[in-house]
C-alpha positions in Angstrom: 6.4 -66.3 16.5 7.2 -64.5 19.8 6.1 -61.0 20.4 8.7 -58.9 22.5 8.1 -55.4 23.7 10.0 -53.2 26.1 9.4 -49.9 27.7 10.9 -47.7 30.5 9.1 -46.2 33.2 10.4 -43.5 35.6 9.5 -45.3 38.8 11.1 -48.0 40.9 10.5 -51.8 40.1 8.4 -52.1 43.3 5.9 -49.3 42.2 5.9 -50.4 38.5 5.3 -54.1 39.5 2.3 -52.9 41.9 0.8 -50.7 39.2 0.9 -53.6 36.6 -0.5 -56.3 38.8 -2.6 -54.6 41.4 -4.0 -51.8 39.4 -4.4 -53.3 36.0 -8.1 -52.6 36.1 -7.3 -48.9 36.1 -5.2 -48.8 33.1 -5.9 -51.7 30.7 -7.9 -50.4 27.8 -11.0 -52.6 28.2 -13.3 -49.9 26.7 -11.1 -49.6 23.6 -11.7 -53.2 22.6 -9.0 -55.0 24.6 -11.8 -57.2 26.3 -13.2 -60.6 25.5 -16.5 -59.1 26.7 -17.1 -56.4 24.0 -19.7 -54.1 25.2 -20.0 -55.9 28.5 -16.3 -55.1 29.4 -16.0 -53.8 33.0 -13.0 -54.9 34.9 -9.8 -57.1 34.7 -7.8 -58.5 37.5 -4.5 -60.5 38.2 -4.7 -62.6 41.2 -1.3 -62.2 42.9 -0.1 -65.8 43.3 1.0 -68.8 41.3 -2.3 -70.6 40.3 -4.2 -67.3 40.5 -6.4 -66.2 37.7 -6.1 -63.5 35.0 -9.6 -62.7 34.3 -12.2 -60.2 33.3 -15.5 -59.4 34.9 -18.3 -58.2 32.8 -21.0 -55.7 33.6 -23.5 -58.7 34.1 -21.4 -60.2 36.7 -20.1 -63.1 34.6 -16.3 -63.7 34.4 -14.0 -64.9 31.7 -10.7 -66.5 32.7 -8.1 -65.5 30.2 -5.4 -67.6 32.0 -3.7 -68.7 35.1 -0.7 -67.2 36.8 2.4 -69.3 36.2 5.0 -67.0 38.0 4.6 -64.3 40.6 7.9 -63.0 41.9 7.4 -59.2 43.0 8.9 -56.9 41.9 10.6 -59.0 39.2 8.3 -61.3 37.1 4.7 -61.9 36.6 3.8 -64.6 33.9 0.4 -66.2 32.9 -1.2 -68.3 30.3 -3.5 -66.4 27.8 -6.1 -68.3 25.7 -8.8 -66.7 23.5 -11.9 -68.9 23.2 -11.3 -69.8 19.4 -7.5 -70.6 19.9 -6.2 -74.0 19.5 -3.9 -73.8 22.6 -3.0 -71.3 25.2 -0.1 -68.8 24.8 2.2 -67.8 27.6 2.9 -64.2 28.6 5.8 -63.2 30.8 6.5 -59.6 32.0 9.9 -58.8 33.7 10.6 -55.7 35.6 14.3 -54.6 36.0 15.8 -51.5 37.6 17.5 -49.2 35.0 19.0 -46.1 36.5 16.4 -44.3 38.3 13.5 -46.1 36.6 12.3 -49.7 35.5 12.7 -51.5 32.2 9.5 -53.5 31.5 10.0 -56.4 29.0 6.9 -58.3 27.7 7.2 -61.6 25.9 4.2 -63.4 24.6 4.9 -66.7 23.1 3.2 -69.9 21.7 1.7 -68.5 18.7 2.7 -71.4 16.5 0.1 -73.9 18.0 -2.3 -73.6 15.2 -3.5 -71.5 12.1 -6.0 -69.3 14.0 -3.3 -68.2 16.5 -0.7 -67.8 13.8 -3.1 -65.5 11.9 -4.1 -63.4 15.0 -0.6 -63.1 16.3 0.3 -59.8 14.4 -2.7 -58.1 15.8 -1.7 -59.1 19.3 1.8 -57.5 18.6 0.3 -54.1 17.7 -2.1 -54.5 20.7 0.6 -54.9 23.2 2.1 -51.6 22.0 -1.1 -49.8 22.7 -1.5 -51.6 26.1 2.0 -50.6 27.1 1.4 -47.1 26.3 -1.6 -47.0 28.7 0.4 -48.9 31.3 3.2 -46.4 31.1 1.0 -43.3 31.4 -0.5 -44.9 34.5 2.8 -45.9 36.1 4.5 -42.6 35.3 1.6 -40.9 37.4 2.0 -43.3 40.3 
């Protein structure tokens, strides 16, 4: 199974990429349950380089590394691994940004769900989750 989602944002790829990567902590719905820290959710980061971390920092100062950046090509592509603690293997997320008229088409592909039964079971929830995440991102990027 591969999750695919696409949206359009009425801003340039440069702005949209920056908001997605540098401002992720301002729009990611951590407090709405999209955090591995639960009640301790505080912030989330993408370190803007290949090998950098995609991680959360909790209210107690501890951190959880969700994955590592595997591609960072502003303003076109950012990709990273993603692994929940209970999963059998990491998945891969790739986000592409392409100029489309006066705006930007953002495409998310989250693949690797076939690695084990736990992941196969959770994949549908992540598909729904990406829809919510992209709604929050669109609102922030449109206001940038």
